[in-house]
C-alpha positions in Angstrom: 0.2 0.7 18.7 1.1 3.9 17.1 2.0 4.3 13.4 5.7 4.7 14.3 5.8 1.1 15.6 4.9 -0.4 12.2 7.4 -1.0 9.4 4.9 0.3 6.8 2.6 3.2 7.4 -0.6 4.4 5.9 -1.3 8.1 5.4 -4.5 9.7 6.5 -5.5 10.5 2.8 -4.8 6.9 1.8 -6.9 5.6 4.7 -9.7 7.9 3.7 -9.6 6.8 0.1 -9.5 3.1 1.1 -12.6 3.6 3.3 -14.4 5.2 0.3 -13.5 2.3 -1.9 -14.6 -0.3 0.6 -17.8 1.6 1.1 -18.5 1.6 -2.6 -17.9 -2.1 -2.8 -20.5 -2.6 0.0 -18.4 -5.1 1.9 -17.1 -3.9 5.2 -14.9 -7.1 5.5 -12.6 -5.9 2.7 -9.0 -5.0 3.5 -6.4 -3.1 1.4 -3.5 -5.4 0.3 -0.3 -4.0 -1.0 2.2 -6.4 -2.6 5.4 -6.2 -4.5 5.7 -8.2 -7.7 8.5 -8.7 -10.2 8.1 -6.7 -13.4 7.3 -3.1 -14.2 9.6 -0.7 -15.9 12.1 -0.6 -13.0 12.2 -4.2 -11.9 9.5 -4.4 -9.3 6.0 -3.0 -9.2 3.4 -2.4 -6.5 0.1 -4.2 -6.6 -2.9 -2.8 -4.7 -6.1 -4.9 -4.1 -9.1 -5.0 -1.9 -9.3 -8.5 -0.4 -11.2 -10.4 2.3 -8.5 -13.0 3.1 -5.8 -12.3 5.6 -2.8 -14.6 5.8 -0.9 -15.6 8.9 2.3 -13.9 7.9 0.6 -10.6 6.9 1.7 -7.4 8.6 -1.6 -5.7 9.6 -1.7 -1.9 9.7 -4.8 -0.2 10.9 -5.6 3.5 10.6 -8.9 5.4 10.8 -11.0 2.2 10.7 -9.3 0.6 7.6 -6.9 -2.3 7.5 -3.8 -2.6 5.2 -2.2 -6.0 4.7 1.4 -6.6 3.6 2.6 -10.1 3.0 5.9 -11.2 4.5 7.9 -11.2 1.2 6.7 -7.8 0.1 7.5 -6.4 3.6 11.2 -7.0 2.8 11.0 -4.3 0.1 8.5 -2.1 1.9 10.0 -1.6 5.3 10.1 2.1 6.1 7.6 3.0 3.4 4.5 5.1 3.6 1.5 4.4 1.4 -0.1 7.6 0.4 -3.0 8.7 -1.8 -2.4 11.7 -4.1 -4.8 13.6 -6.3 -3.2 15.5 -9.1 -4.2 16.8 -12.5 -2.8 13.6 -14.1 -5.2 11.6 -11.9 -5.5 10.3 -8.4 -3.5 7.2 -7.3 -2.0 5.4 -4.4 1.8 6.0 -4.2 4.4 4.4 -2.1 7.1 6.6 -0.5 9.8 3.9 -0.3 13.2 4.8 1.1 14.6 1.5 -0.2 13.9 2.3 -3.9 17.0 3.3 -5.7 15.1 4.0 -9.0 11.5 4.5 -9.8 9.7 5.2 -13.0 7.5 8.2 -13.8 4.3 6.3 -13.3 5.3 5.6 -9.7 4.1 2.0 -9.8 7.4 0.3 -10.3 10.8 0.6 -8.6 14.3 -1.0 -8.3 16.3 -1.8 -5.2 
């Protein structure tokens, strides 16, 4: 299944960073979970975690040997998004390029729909 077939995609740089994080944790069973939670300065915020558990309703996105999980509820807000990893002078972080977001804050971790 190609990346175009999935509602949420993972960039090559994000996959590479996730692989590095999993390697540093020393647990190859870990998966990268992205969730959308209420709160944040624009109404919703993204939550990134490394987890072992995969739920039945998770969207599973695989790229370059890493697995990203998106729960069913978060998927409603994330459809069409790409998860990317950027390294800038201000720091390196995961960012979500979300076409559904109408407003986002400067920190890039919260958004409104």
